[in-house]
C-alpha positions in Angstrom: 0.0 0.0 0.0 3.0 2.3 -0.1 2.2 3.8 -3.4 -1.1 5.2 -2.4 0.5 6.9 0.6 2.8 9.1 -1.5 0.2 11.6 -2.5 -0.7 12.4 1.1 2.1 15.0 1.6 0.9 17.0 -1.3 -2.7 17.4 0.0 -2.0 19.6 3.1 -3.7 22.5 1.4 -7.0 20.7 1.5 -6.9 20.8 5.2 -6.1 24.5 5.6 -8.8 26.5 7.3 -11.0 23.6 8.3 -13.1 24.1 11.3 -15.8 22.2 13.1 -18.7 23.4 15.2 -19.3 21.6 18.5 -21.1 18.4 18.3 -23.7 17.5 21.0 -22.2 16.8 24.4 -18.7 17.9 25.2 -18.9 21.4 24.0 -16.5 22.6 26.7 -14.0 20.0 25.8 -14.0 21.0 22.1 -13.4 24.7 22.6 -9.6 24.5 23.0 -8.9 21.0 21.7 -6.2 20.2 20.8 -3.8 22.3 22.8 -1.0 19.6 23.2 0.3 16.6 21.2 -2.1 14.0 19.9 -1.0 10.3 19.8 -2.0 8.0 17.0 -1.5 4.3 18.1 -0.9 2.1 15.1 -1.3 -1.7 15.6 1.5 -2.7 13.1 5.3 -2.1 12.9 6.7 1.0 11.2 7.0 1.0 7.4 3.8 -0.9 6.5 0.8 0.6 4.6 -1.3 1.5 7.6 1.8 3.1 9.3 2.6 5.2 6.3 -1.0 6.4 6.0 -1.1 7.3 9.7 2.2 9.2 9.5 1.2 11.2 6.5 -2.3 11.8 7.9 -0.7 12.9 11.2 1.5 15.4 9.3 -1.5 17.0 7.7 -3.6 17.1 10.8 -0.6 18.5 12.7 -0.4 21.4 10.3 -4.1 22.0 10.6 -4.4 21.7 14.4 -1.0 23.4 15.1 0.1 20.7 17.6 2.4 17.6 17.0 0.7 14.3 16.1 2.9 11.4 17.3 2.6 8.0 15.7 3.2 5.2 18.3 3.6 1.7 16.8 2.3 -0.9 19.1 2.3 -4.2 17.1 1.7 -7.6 18.7 -1.0 -10.1 19.7 -2.9 -9.8 16.5 -3.4 -6.0 16.9 -4.8 -6.4 20.4 -1.8 -4.9 22.1 -2.2 -1.5 20.5 -6.0 -1.6 20.9 -5.6 -2.4 24.6 -3.3 0.7 25.0 -6.0 2.9 23.6 -8.9 1.3 25.5 -7.1 2.2 28.8 -6.1 5.8 27.7 -7.9 8.9 29.0 -11.0 9.7 27.0 -9.9 13.2 26.2 -9.2 13.0 22.4 -5.4 12.9 22.8 -5.1 9.2 22.0 -6.5 7.7 18.8 -6.3 4.1 17.5 -5.7 3.3 13.8 -6.4 -0.3 13.1 -7.8 -2.7 10.5 -10.1 -5.6 9.9 -8.1 -7.7 12.4 -9.6 -5.6 15.2 -13.0 -7.1 14.4 -11.6 -10.6 13.9 -9.7 -10.5 17.3 -12.9 -10.1 19.2 -13.8 -13.8 18.5 -10.3 -15.2 17.9 -8.9 -14.6 21.4 -10.5 -16.1 24.5 -9.7 -13.1 26.6 -9.0 -9.5 25.6 -8.1 -6.5 27.8 -11.1 -4.6 26.3 -14.5 -5.0 24.8 -14.4 -4.4 21.1 -17.8 -2.7 20.8 -18.2 -1.1 24.2 -14.7 0.3 25.0 -14.2 2.4 21.9 -15.8 5.5 20.3 -15.7 4.9 16.5 -14.5 7.9 14.6 -14.4 6.9 10.9 -14.1 4.0 8.6 -11.3 5.5 6.5 -11.3 3.1 3.5 -12.1 -0.4 2.3 -9.7 -2.6 0.4 -10.6 -5.0 -2.4 -9.4 -8.6 -2.0 -8.9 -11.1 -4.8 -8.8 -14.9 -5.1 -5.8 -16.0 -7.2 -4.1 -19.3 -8.1 -0.8 -20.4 -9.5 -0.9 -20.4 -13.3 -0.5 -24.2 -13.4 -3.9 -24.7 -11.7 -6.4 -25.8 -14.4 -9.1 -23.4 -13.4 -9.8 -19.9 -14.8 -12.8 -18.9 -12.8 -14.8 -19.7 -9.7 -16.9 -22.4 -11.2 -13.9 -24.2 -12.6 -12.1 -23.9 -9.3 -15.1 -25.3 -7.4 -15.4 -28.2 -9.9 -11.6 -28.9 -9.5 -11.9 -29.0 -5.7 -14.9 -31.3 -5.8 -13.2 -33.6 -8.3 -10.1 -33.8 -6.0 -11.2 -33.2 -2.4 -8.4 -31.9 -0.3 -5.9 -31.8 -3.2 -6.0 -28.0 -3.4 -4.0 -26.0 -0.7 -4.4 -22.3 0.1 -1.7 -20.2 1.8 -2.3 -17.6 4.5 -0.3 -15.1 6.5 -1.1 -17.1 9.6 -4.0 -18.6 11.6 -6.8 -16.2 12.3 -5.8 -13.7 9.6 -8.2 -12.5 7.0 -6.5 -14.6 4.3 -7.1 -17.6 6.5 -10.7 -16.9 7.4 -11.9 -15.6 4.0 -11.0 -18.8 2.1 -12.7 -20.8 4.9 -15.8 -18.7 4.3 -15.4 -19.5 0.5 -15.0 -23.2 1.2 -18.2 -23.3 3.3 -20.2 -21.2 0.8 -19.0 -23.3 -2.2 -19.2 -26.7 -0.5 -15.6 -27.6 -1.1 -12.5 -28.7 0.7 -9.1 -27.0 0.6 -6.1 -27.5 2.9 -4.9 -24.5 4.9 -1.2 -23.8 4.9 -0.3 -21.0 7.3 2.9 -18.9 6.9 4.5 -16.3 9.0 3.4 -13.3 6.9 1.9 -12.6 3.5 5.1 -12.3 1.6 6.2 -15.9 2.4 2.7 -17.2 1.6 2.6 -15.4 -1.8 6.1 -16.6 -2.6 5.1 -20.3 -2.3 1.9 -19.8 -4.3 4.0 -18.2 -7.1 6.4 -21.1 -6.8 3.6 -23.7 -7.1 4.2 -25.2 -3.7 0.7 -24.1 -2.8 -2.1 -23.5 -5.3 -4.5 -20.8 -3.9 -4.3 -17.4 -2.2 -6.8 -14.7 -1.2 -5.4 -11.3 -0.2 -5.4 -7.6 -0.9 -5.7 -6.8 -4.6 -2.9 -4.2 -4.5 -0.3 -6.7 -3.2 -0.9 -9.2 -6.1 -1.6 -7.0 -9.1 2.0 -6.8 -10.2 2.3 -10.5 -10.0 -0.9 -11.0 -12.0 0.4 -8.6 -14.7 3.7 -10.5 -14.7 1.9 -13.8 -15.2 3.0 -15.3 -11.9 -0.5 -15.5 -10.6 -3.9 -16.1 -12.2 -6.9 -14.0 -11.0 -10.1 -15.9 -10.3 -12.5 -13.4 -8.7 -12.6 -10.3 -6.5 -14.3 -10.8 -3.2 -16.4 -7.7 -2.7 -19.8 -6.9 -4.0 -18.6 -5.0 -7.1 -15.9 -5.5 -9.7 -12.7 -3.5 -9.1 -11.8 -0.7 -11.5 -8.2 -2.0 -11.3 -9.1 -5.3 -12.9 -12.6 -4.7 -14.4 -12.5 -7.9 -16.4 -12.3 -10.1 -13.2 -15.8 -10.9 -11.9 -16.9 -11.0 -8.3 -17.3 -14.3 -6.4 -21.0 -13.5 -6.1 -21.6 -13.1 -9.8 -19.6 -16.2 -10.4 -22.2 -18.3 -8.6 -21.5 -18.0 -4.9 -24.3 -15.8 -3.5 -23.7 -13.7 -0.4 -19.9 -13.9 -0.4 -18.6 -10.4 0.5 -15.1 -9.9 2.0 -13.1 -6.7 2.2 -10.3 -5.4 4.4 -10.4 -1.9 5.8 -8.7 0.8 8.0 -10.4 2.8 10.7 -9.9 5.3 13.5 -11.3 4.9 17.0 -10.9 6.7 20.4 -11.5 5.5 24.0 -15.1 5.3 24.9 -16.3 8.5 26.6 -14.3 10.8 24.3 -16.4 13.9 23.9 -18.7 13.9 20.9 -17.4 17.3 19.8 -13.8 16.0 19.6 -14.8 12.8 17.8 -16.8 14.8 15.3 -13.9 17.2 14.7 -11.4 14.4 14.1 -13.8 12.7 11.7 -14.6 15.9 9.8 -11.0 16.9 9.4 -9.9 13.4 8.3 -12.7 13.2 5.8 -12.0 16.6 4.4 -8.5 15.5 3.5 -9.2 11.9 2.6 -11.8 12.9 0.0 -9.4 15.0 -2.0 -9.3 13.7 -5.6 -5.5 13.0 -5.5 -5.8 10.9 -2.4 -8.9 9.0 -3.6 -7.2 8.3 -7.0 -4.0 7.0 -5.3 -6.0 4.6 -3.2 -8.1 3.5 -6.2 -5.0 2.5 -8.0 -4.5 -0.3 -5.5 -8.2 -1.4 -5.3 -9.1 0.8 -2.4 -12.1 3.0 -1.9 -12.2 6.0 0.4 -15.2 6.0 2.8 -14.4 8.5 5.6 -17.9 8.1 6.9 -19.5 9.3 10.1 -19.0 7.9 13.6 -22.5 6.4 13.6 -21.9 4.7 10.2 -18.6 3.3 11.5 -20.3 2.0 14.7 -22.9 0.1 12.7 -20.3 -1.2 10.3 -18.2 -2.5 13.2 -21.2 -4.4 14.6 -21.7 -6.1 11.3 -18.0 -6.9 11.0 -17.7 -8.4 14.5 -20.8 -10.6 13.8 -19.5 -11.7 10.4 -16.0 -12.6 11.6 -17.3 -14.3 14.8 -19.2 -16.7 12.5 -16.1 -17.2 10.4 -13.9 -18.0 13.4 -16.4 -20.5 14.8 -17.0 -22.2 11.5 -13.3 -22.5 10.8 -12.4 -23.5 14.3 -9.6 -21.0 14.1 -7.1 -20.7 17.0 -4.1 -18.5 17.4 -0.7 -20.1 18.0 
């Protein structure tokens, strides 16, 4: 996702002069906020896509708010370490969490968490959604979903799919596909997406499902063969590739996403201000186009919309975890 982050630095002007009226509740808290550094806790190590977006976003908001925004990387425990830090932080708007779909998955994957996913956070905004795609090694004699399903049924258990590890999206999403299609495939977990992709391209494993942006170069180079995108609509990046739904598997809808949350109890006025300022920047054409190049779609919706989205995501991934019998190592 590095490419889509490069345009962020050039969009600072879009933020200049933005101002937000007080939202209901917390009017006093919003009057002079922020007047000291704001911390953005990122649930992954430095250098990844979410980290780069957070740092560039922090730069733009820092210029707008005239206070430093400090990115603090807190990776570990399937994103739950960083989320736990934010859940316990003061609800004053000076600590914000930037996380992804793993935040929703973790609520069911782990037996015990130091927070409640839906009760201990104030959703700020769903920043973007990320198209995923089902791909196979070119040697696999299947060119679409129907042929892949037929192949799996003809040779039960012969197909293997790679993931970045147990409980990750590219473990659970293929499990959802298996169940919806009525087929069997063997899960082969790796320590990270790069290792998983390498073995799919080498033919050691046949199938992979992951972020479209990470595999497009390999598709164009002929090292991977696209089967279907996993959202509800075709991607502008590969418009010739159908969705899983239109390929005969109704109801299959999987996307990754990034979002911002604060500790529960953060004044509504502050939550509204962060959302509005982030959305104002994120909706700039240059930023939207840069994300679209990698199969992303900017959302930057309201706190209420993100809260409803999180409830649906938690329920969806709870079912996926249970159905797959997924457990963390």
